[in-house]
C-alpha positions as CSV (number, residue, x, y, z in Angstrom):
1,M,46.7,-40.8,-7.8
2,A,43.1,-40.0,-8.2
3,R,43.9,-38.0,-11.7
4,H,45.8,-40.5,-13.0
5,Q,42.8,-43.3,-11.7
6,A,39.7,-42.4,-13.5
7,D,37.5,-45.7,-11.4
8,L,38.9,-43.9,-7.8
9,V,36.0,-42.4,-5.8
10,R,36.0,-39.9,-3.4
11,C,34.0,-39.4,-0.3
12,A,33.1,-35.7,-1.2
13,R,31.1,-35.5,2.3
14,L,31.8,-32.4,4.5
15,P,34.9,-32.2,6.0
16,G,35.4,-32.4,9.7
17,V,37.7,-31.4,12.2
18,T,40.5,-35.1,11.3
19,A,43.3,-34.0,9.5
20,G,43.8,-36.5,6.9
21,R,46.9,-38.8,6.7
22,V,49.1,-39.7,4.1
23,C,51.4,-43.0,3.6
24,A,55.2,-42.8,2.8
25,A,54.4,-43.2,-0.9
26,H,52.2,-40.1,-0.6
27,D,54.0,-38.2,1.8
28,G,54.5,-34.4,0.2
29,R,52.0,-35.3,-2.8
30,C,49.1,-33.0,-3.3
31,V,45.7,-35.5,-2.5
32,A,43.9,-33.8,-5.2
33,C,46.5,-33.4,-8.4
34,D,49.3,-35.2,-7.0
35,S,51.9,-32.8,-7.7
36,M,55.4,-32.4,-5.9
37,V,54.9,-28.7,-5.3
38,R,54.2,-26.0,-2.3
39,P,51.7,-27.7,-0.1
40,V,49.8,-25.4,1.7
41,A,46.6,-26.5,3.2
42,L,46.0,-29.5,5.1
43,A,43.4,-32.2,4.1
44,R,40.7,-32.8,6.3
45,V,38.3,-35.4,6.1
46,C,35.0,-36.0,7.0
47,D,33.5,-37.5,10.6
48,G,32.9,-41.2,8.9
49,C,36.4,-41.4,7.5
50,G,38.2,-40.0,10.5
51,Q,36.6,-42.4,13.2
52,R,36.4,-45.7,11.2
53,G,40.1,-45.7,11.7
54,G,40.5,-43.6,8.6
55,G,42.2,-41.0,10.8
56,E,45.9,-42.9,11.1
57,R,44.9,-44.5,7.7
58,C,46.2,-43.1,4.4
59,V,43.6,-41.1,2.5
60,V,44.8,-42.4,-0.7
61,C,45.4,-45.8,-0.6
62,R,44.2,-46.8,2.9
63,A,48.0,-48.3,4.0
64,G,49.6,-46.7,7.3
65,G,49.3,-43.1,7.6
66,V,53.0,-41.1,8.3
67,A,52.4,-37.5,7.6
68,D,49.6,-35.0,7.6
69,A,47.7,-34.6,3.9
70,C,47.7,-31.4,2.4
71,Y,47.0,-29.4,-0.8
72,C,49.1,-28.1,-3.1
73,K,48.9,-24.1,-3.6
74,G,47.4,-24.4,-7.2
75,C,44.7,-26.8,-5.9
76,V,43.9,-24.0,-2.6
77,Q,43.5,-21.2,-5.2
78,M,41.2,-23.4,-7.5
79,E,39.4,-24.2,-4.3
80,K,39.9,-27.9,-4.8
81,D,40.7,-28.5,-0.8
82,R,36.6,-27.3,-0.5
83,D,34.8,-30.2,-2.6
84,G,34.8,-32.1,0.3
85,C,36.3,-35.2,2.0
86,P,39.6,-36.5,-0.4
87,A,39.7,-39.7,1.3
88,V,39.5,-42.8,-1.6
89,V,36.3,-44.8,-0.7
90,N,37.0,-47.3,-3.2
91,V,39.6,-49.7,-4.3
92,G,39.2,-48.7,-8.1
93,E,37.8,-51.7,-10.7
94,A,41.8,-52.7,-11.6
95,G,42.4,-53.5,-8.3
96,T,39.1,-55.9,-7.6
97,D,39.6,-57.1,-11.4
98,A,43.2,-58.4,-10.4
99,F,41.7,-59.6,-7.1
100,Y,39.8,-61.9,-8.5
101,E,41.9,-63.0,-11.7
102,R,44.0,-64.0,-8.7
103,N,41.2,-66.2,-7.3
104,K,40.6,-67.9,-10.5
105,Y,43.2,-69.6,-10.9
106,G,43.5,-70.2,-7.0
107,L,46.8,-68.3,-6.4
108,I,44.4,-67.1,-3.3
109,K,43.2,-69.4,-0.3
């Protein structure tokens, strides 16, 4: 997901002991490169993302988490699992722009 949307910003703080979670839509995908091949290592989130309700939320889209987040073998070999906390901290410009466009015409109360 983060690979295809350039405006998503990752937390990137020092990971803690809490394993990240993903929703049903992102289950089986690597949190760094979005591939669905050979999950190897658990994705660990930082203490801030794990304690503010993010421990049970998807690290990519903030929906309800159903499975543990993993890195694929290629990302582990390239050491992308050591880049920091993989949680996305912003919604992205596309999501906020869509919200304000709908709100501009009075569709959201």
